[in-house]
C-alpha positions in Angstrom: 0.0 0.0 0.0 3.1 2.3 0.3 3.3 2.4 -3.5 0.1 4.4 -3.9 0.7 7.9 -5.2 -2.2 10.2 -4.2 -3.0 13.7 -5.2 -1.3 15.1 -2.1 1.6 12.7 -1.9 5.1 14.3 -1.9 6.0 12.4 -5.2 2.9 13.7 -7.0 3.5 17.3 -5.7 7.2 17.0 -6.9 6.1 15.8 -10.4 3.6 18.7 -10.7 6.2 21.2 -9.6 8.7 19.9 -12.2 6.1 20.1 -14.9 5.2 23.7 -14.0 8.9 24.6 -14.0 9.4 23.0 -17.4 6.3 24.8 -18.8 7.6 28.2 -17.4 11.0 27.5 -19.0 9.4 26.8 -22.4 7.3 29.9 -22.2 10.3 32.0 -21.4 12.3 30.5 -24.3 9.3 31.1 -26.7 8.9 34.7 -25.5 12.6 35.4 -26.2 12.4 34.3 -29.9 12.3 37.3 -32.2 9.4 36.3 -34.4 6.8 39.0 -34.2 7.7 42.6 -33.3 5.2 45.4 -34.0 3.3 43.3 -36.5 6.3 42.3 -38.5 7.9 38.8 -38.6 11.7 38.9 -38.2 14.1 36.1 -39.0 17.5 35.5 -37.4 20.5 35.1 -39.5 20.3 31.3 -39.1 16.7 31.3 -40.2 17.4 33.4 -43.3 20.3 31.1 -44.2 18.2 28.0 -43.8 15.2 29.4 -45.5 17.0 30.7 -48.6 19.9 28.3 -48.7 22.7 30.8 -48.5 26.0 30.8 -46.6 26.9 33.0 -43.7 29.3 34.9 -46.0 26.7 35.5 -48.6 24.3 36.8 -46.0 27.1 39.1 -44.7 27.7 40.3 -48.3 24.0 41.0 -48.8 24.0 43.0 -45.6 27.2 44.9 -46.3 26.0 45.8 -49.8 22.5 46.9 -48.6 20.8 44.1 -50.6 18.9 42.8 -47.6 17.3 45.1 -45.1 18.1 44.3 -41.4 17.8 45.8 -38.0 19.9 45.3 -34.8 17.9 44.6 -31.7 19.8 44.0 -28.4 22.9 43.2 -30.3 21.2 40.6 -32.5 20.8 41.1 -36.3 17.2 40.5 -37.4 15.8 40.5 -41.0 12.2 41.6 -41.6 10.5 38.8 -43.7 8.2 41.1 -45.6 11.1 43.3 -46.8 13.2 40.2 -47.8 10.2 39.0 -49.9 9.9 42.4 -51.5 13.6 42.3 -52.5 13.1 38.8 -54.0 9.9 39.8 -55.9 11.6 43.0 -57.2 14.6 41.0 -58.5 12.8 38.0 -59.8 13.3 37.2 -63.4 10.9 34.6 -64.6 11.6 31.7 -67.0 12.9 32.8 -70.4 
């Protein structure tokens, strides 16, 4: 009968506390991701490189040559998705 885990047993309470801490940690991580700021979706450098299959050096060149718009927020470079899509649309040359 000692193996019974009830709603108020120390083991149950410990499990619930750990789940709540894990949930709080996940919410904190999610809130720190720079996805939506003032109605705009921003991508990190890694997200841009993965999404558009470009290298870190290519991304740096695009930034240095003002090809891709970006902003720096708390020391992190972020790229506004809508403006990247505008650049791509403006420079798209369809099939010949």
